[in-house]
C-alpha positions in Angstrom: 107.9 84.2 119.7 109.6 81.9 116.8 109.1 83.1 113.2 111.8 80.3 112.3 109.5 79.3 109.4 109.0 82.7 107.9 111.1 81.8 105.0 109.1 78.9 103.9 110.4 76.7 100.8 109.0 76.1 97.5 110.0 73.9 94.7 108.7 76.3 91.8 111.3 77.8 89.6 108.9 80.5 89.0 109.2 82.3 92.2 111.8 84.4 93.8 114.5 82.4 95.8 114.4 84.7 98.7 111.0 85.8 99.7 112.0 88.9 101.5 114.9 90.4 99.8 113.9 91.5 96.4 116.4 91.6 93.5 117.2 94.8 91.6 116.6 94.6 88.0 117.2 96.8 84.8 118.8 99.9 85.7 117.0 100.2 89.1 119.2 100.7 92.0 116.9 98.6 94.3 114.1 96.4 93.9 110.8 97.9 92.4 107.2 96.7 93.6 103.6 98.0 93.5 101.3 98.8 96.2 97.7 98.8 94.7 94.8 100.4 96.5 92.3 99.7 93.8 91.2 103.2 93.5 87.7 103.9 92.2 87.4 107.1 90.3 84.1 109.0 89.3 82.1 107.4 86.4 83.9 103.8 87.2 82.8 101.2 89.5 84.5 98.7 92.0 84.1 96.1 89.4 86.4 98.4 87.1 88.9 99.1 89.8 89.4 95.5 90.7 89.5 94.4 87.2 92.1 97.0 86.6 94.1 95.4 89.7 94.3 92.2 88.0 95.6 93.7 84.6 98.2 95.7 86.7 99.5 92.4 88.9 99.9 90.8 85.6 101.9 94.0 84.2 103.8 93.9 87.2 104.7 90.4 86.8 105.6 90.5 83.3 107.8 93.7 83.7 109.9 92.1 86.5 108.4 94.0 89.5 109.4 92.1 92.7 106.0 91.9 94.5 102.4 93.4 94.4 100.6 94.3 97.5 97.0 95.3 98.4 96.0 97.5 101.2 93.2 97.2 103.8 91.0 100.3 103.9 87.4 100.6 105.0 84.2 102.8 104.5 86.1 104.9 101.5 84.0 105.1 98.3 87.2 105.6 96.4 89.4 102.5 97.6 88.0 99.1 96.9 90.5 97.2 98.9 88.6 96.3 102.0 89.6 92.9 101.8 93.1 92.0 101.1 92.8 88.3 101.4 90.0 88.0 98.9 91.7 90.2 96.4 94.9 88.3 96.8 93.3 84.9 96.1 92.1 86.5 92.8 95.3 87.8 91.7 96.8 84.5 92.7 94.7 82.7 89.9 95.8 85.3 87.5 99.7 85.5 87.9 102.3 82.3 88.1 105.4 84.2 89.8 105.2 87.5 91.3 104.9 87.6 95.2 101.7 89.0 96.4 100.8 90.3 99.7 99.0 92.6 102.2 100.4 96.2 102.6 98.9 95.7 105.0 96.4 93.7 106.7 95.4 95.8 110.0 95.8 93.3 112.6 93.7 94.8 115.5 90.7 94.7 113.4 91.0 90.8 113.3 91.4 88.1 115.4 94.6 86.5 114.8 93.4 83.1 113.9 91.3 84.3 111.4 94.6 85.8 109.5 96.3 82.7 110.2 93.8 80.7 108.3 93.3 83.3 105.6 96.9 83.6 104.9 97.5 79.7 105.5 95.1 79.3 102.6 96.6 81.9 100.5 99.9 80.0 100.9 98.3 76.5 99.8 96.7 78.4 96.8 100.1 79.9 95.7 102.9 78.2 97.6 106.0 80.3 98.2 104.4 83.6 96.8 102.6 85.2 99.7 103.7 88.1 101.9 101.8 89.0 105.0 102.2 92.6 105.9 100.8 93.9 109.3 99.6 97.2 110.6 98.2 98.3 113.7 96.2 101.6 112.5 92.5 100.9 111.7 92.7 102.1 108.2 89.7 103.9 108.6 87.9 106.7 110.9 87.3 105.7 114.8 83.7 105.0 114.1 84.3 102.7 111.4 87.0 101.0 113.4 84.7 100.6 116.2 82.1 98.6 114.0 84.8 96.5 112.7 86.2 95.6 116.2 82.7 95.5 117.8 84.3 97.7 120.4 85.0 101.6 121.2 88.3 100.8 122.9 90.5 101.8 119.9 93.5 102.7 121.8 93.7 99.3 123.6 93.5 97.3 120.5 96.6 99.4 119.3 98.5 98.9 122.7 98.0 95.2 122.3 99.5 94.8 118.9 102.8 92.9 120.2 100.8 90.3 122.0 98.4 89.9 118.7 101.4 89.5 116.7 103.0 87.0 119.2 99.6 84.8 118.8 99.4 85.1 115.2 103.1 84.0 114.8 102.2 81.2 117.1 99.4 80.2 115.0 101.2 80.5 112.0 103.9 78.0 113.1 101.6 75.8 114.9 103.8 76.1 118.1 101.8 77.3 121.1 103.6 75.5 124.2 102.0 72.6 125.8 99.6 73.8 128.5 98.8 77.0 126.6 95.2 77.5 126.2 95.5 77.7 122.6 97.6 74.7 122.1 95.2 72.2 120.8 94.0 75.0 118.4 95.6 74.7 114.6 95.2 77.4 111.6 94.3 75.1 108.8 95.6 75.2 106.2 98.9 75.2 108.1 102.0 73.3 109.3 99.9 70.7 111.3 98.8 69.3 107.8 102.4 68.4 106.9 104.6 69.4 103.9 107.1 71.5 103.8 106.2 73.7 106.8 106.3 76.7 104.7 104.2 79.8 105.5 104.0 83.5 104.5 106.9 86.0 105.8 105.5 88.3 108.3 106.1 92.1 107.6 105.6 95.0 110.0 104.3 98.2 108.6 104.2 101.7 109.9 104.0 105.5 109.4 105.8 106.1 112.9 108.6 104.9 115.3 106.5 102.1 117.1 106.3 99.5 114.5 110.2 100.2 113.2 111.3 99.6 116.6 109.1 96.7 117.4 110.4 95.1 113.7 114.0 95.8 114.7 113.5 93.9 118.0 111.8 90.8 116.1 114.3 90.9 113.2 111.3 91.2 110.9 111.3 93.2 107.6 109.9 96.7 107.9 107.7 98.5 105.2 107.2 102.3 106.3 104.6 104.4 104.6 106.7 107.3 102.9 103.9 108.0 100.5 101.8 109.6 103.3 104.3 110.2 106.2 107.6 111.3 104.5 108.5 113.5 107.7 109.1 110.4 109.8 110.6 108.2 107.2 114.4 108.6 108.1 113.9 108.7 111.8 111.7 105.4 111.5 114.3 103.9 109.3 117.2 104.8 111.7 115.3 103.6 114.7 114.5 100.1 112.9 118.4 99.8 112.0 119.6 100.8 115.5 117.2 98.4 117.5 117.5 95.5 114.7 118.4 92.0 116.2 119.5 89.1 113.8 116.8 86.5 113.7 115.9 83.2 111.8 114.3 85.2 109.3 117.0 88.0 108.7 120.4 88.5 109.6 120.5 92.1 108.7 117.8 94.9 108.5 115.5 95.2 105.3 113.5 98.2 104.8 110.9 99.0 102.2 109.3 102.3 101.6 106.3 103.0 99.9 106.6 105.7 97.3 103.8 107.7 95.6 104.9 108.1 91.8 103.3 108.6 88.6 104.7 108.8 85.3 103.1 110.4 82.1 103.9 111.0 78.5 104.9 115.0 79.7 104.9 116.7 82.7 101.4 118.7 82.1 99.7 115.6 82.0 101.6 114.1 85.0 100.6 117.0 86.9 96.7 116.6 85.6 97.0 113.2 87.1 98.1 113.5 90.4 96.1 116.5 91.2 93.4 114.3 91.2 94.6 111.9 94.1 95.7 115.2 95.9 92.1 116.5 96.0 90.6 113.1 96.8 93.2 113.0 99.8 92.2 116.6 100.7 88.6 115.6 100.9 89.5 112.3 102.9 91.5 114.4 105.6 88.4 116.8 105.7 85.9 114.1 106.6 84.5 114.0 102.8 85.7 110.8 101.5 84.5 110.0 97.8 85.4 108.7 94.3 88.6 109.8 92.9 87.6 113.0 91.0 88.3 113.3 87.3 91.4 115.6 86.1 88.7 118.1 84.8 87.1 118.4 88.1 90.3 118.8 90.1 91.4 121.3 87.6 88.3 123.4 87.9 88.4 123.0 92.0 88.7 126.3 93.6 91.1 125.8 96.5 91.4 127.7 99.7 94.6 129.1 100.9 94.6 126.4 103.5 93.7 124.0 101.1 96.3 124.9 98.7 98.9 124.7 101.3 97.7 121.0 101.9 97.6 120.0 98.2 101.1 121.6 97.4 102.5 119.7 100.5 101.0 116.5 99.3 102.3 116.9 95.7 105.5 117.8 96.9 105.8 114.1 98.2 104.7 112.5 95.1 107.3 111.7 92.4 105.6 112.6 89.3 106.6 114.0 85.7 108.2 112.4 82.4 109.5 108.7 82.8 113.0 110.3 83.3 112.0 112.5 85.7 110.1 109.8 87.7 113.5 107.8 87.5 115.6 110.2 88.9 113.2 110.8 91.7 112.8 107.5 92.8 116.6 107.0 92.4 117.2 109.9 94.7 114.4 108.7 97.2 116.4 105.1 97.5 119.6 107.0 97.9 118.4 109.6 100.6 116.7 106.7 102.6 119.1 103.8 101.9 115.8 101.6 101.3 116.3 98.2 100.1 113.2 98.0 98.0 110.5 100.8 96.7 107.2 100.0 96.5 105.4 102.3 94.3 101.7 103.4 94.4 100.3 105.4 91.5 96.8 107.3 92.6 94.9 108.6 89.7 91.5 108.9 88.4 91.3 106.2 85.6 92.7 102.6 85.7 94.4 103.4 82.5 96.5 106.3 83.8 97.7 103.9 86.4 98.8 101.2 84.1 100.5 103.5 81.7 102.6 104.8 84.4 103.9 101.4 85.5 104.4 100.7 82.0 106.6 103.7 81.7 108.5 103.4 85.0 109.3 100.2 83.8 110.6 101.3 80.5 112.6 104.1 82.0 114.4 101.4 84.2 114.7 99.1 81.5 113.1 96.3 83.3 113.5 93.0 81.7 110.2 91.4 80.1 109.4 88.1 81.9 108.2 85.2 80.1 
């Protein structure tokens, strides 16, 4: 399985030289990026959420964040990011420099050829700016996953992930060996059309050790979902580093972690905002997904003892508070995990709260304004 073309090339001076390794800017200890779930709050629409995603991507670009990823989720009213490739095409048309990617595409939900075509198209639209992050979870409940995959054999889909990944990379590189049943099939746009042969770098995403070990064995960059699986972060990163084998893509491990963080002008307001995300997650985990509640609704909600334990545990993993407090929390997280890059996600009821949070975090790190 070759990944030799993962770096790609691009003549534009507006893109980062290295498509994988992010650059720490300002006073940040590591590169900082943004993960967007396109949250839809009560009183808002998917249109509002996606417009806010465009605004946030442009802000992230202008303030020097490294990359902007969108996630694949399904059948969740409070999340409008069911189709990453479509959203990324729109964001590519409204930005010039920042890397855009999937955090991630849930590969077992799709035919590898389809993903190769979608991301080949994105690479043609925004050369040198596209990341292809891949996960093996469905990004939804079992019934919805069965509808997506037109099969009830969900366990088999996850188990076949390494094979699907190998097939996808073959399509991206257009290098199936002679005699293979797919040797005469080409993902278009792609290398078959000539040009510099560049294509999106592949990242593996995970919340456990499976993808960590696979990423290490293949020498691929690894992104861990610390924002919802914090207990597994250190073990997964250790496993990734222990199993890492140098490749044509990377000569040493490169680990990114997703971090839930929200900054506000004062601690009380930050707490109000993050409580909305905690209540939304509680409802999702108990089979009651819906729009992100308002701060007033979250504050008025009567939590049972079990629910309060869940919410307290969830909020304990969200870095929130004043800009200085969030900066200190993120610095500590980077030091504790040894991550090469932090990808910040802010879940709140209103788009304005999320945008303001990223502005405050950029200010706290004195990230330089980009032209």
